[in-house]
C-alpha positions, 0 to 999 in steps of 0.5 A: 340919245343912242347908246354906246356900250363896249366890250371886251371878250376879256376884261381881265387886269392881265391881258389888257396888260399885255396889250398895252406892251404888244399894242393892239387889242381886237377884242373889241366890240362896241353896241350902239342900237342894234349894231355891234361893230367889232374893233382894231384897235392898235397905237401907231407904232405897232401897226409901222411895226406890222407893216414894215413885217408884211410889206416884206413879206408878202409885198403890202399890208392890208388895214384890218376893218374899224381900225382906231389908232389910241396912243395906248392900248388900255381899256382907258385909253380905247374907252375915250376914243370911241367915244369921241369918234361916236361924237364925231359920228365914224360909227354912221359911217362903217359896215356891223357885224349882222346879226349877232348875240353879243352875250354869246361873245362875250362876258357881261357884268 
């Protein structure tokens, strides 16, 4: 079985608290086989707010690559969701980041 590893580039309690309050988190990376995936994680409420704002300002909304929706942007919920997506083959359908040294981007513990 493929090994799935999930990393948060800024893994502190303060950042998690802020992410939960803001409803999004963009420092999530998934390592699978030899691929790295940068994930954009949003709650539906935050996505709706961003959509409405961009629609007013630009007239359109462009979806972030590798966007996933969660009920809360806590590490627990993000990890649970990513594991479910993995079991459903989600990462076979999206594009990873090529030639990246994950250890240079985040603190690997």
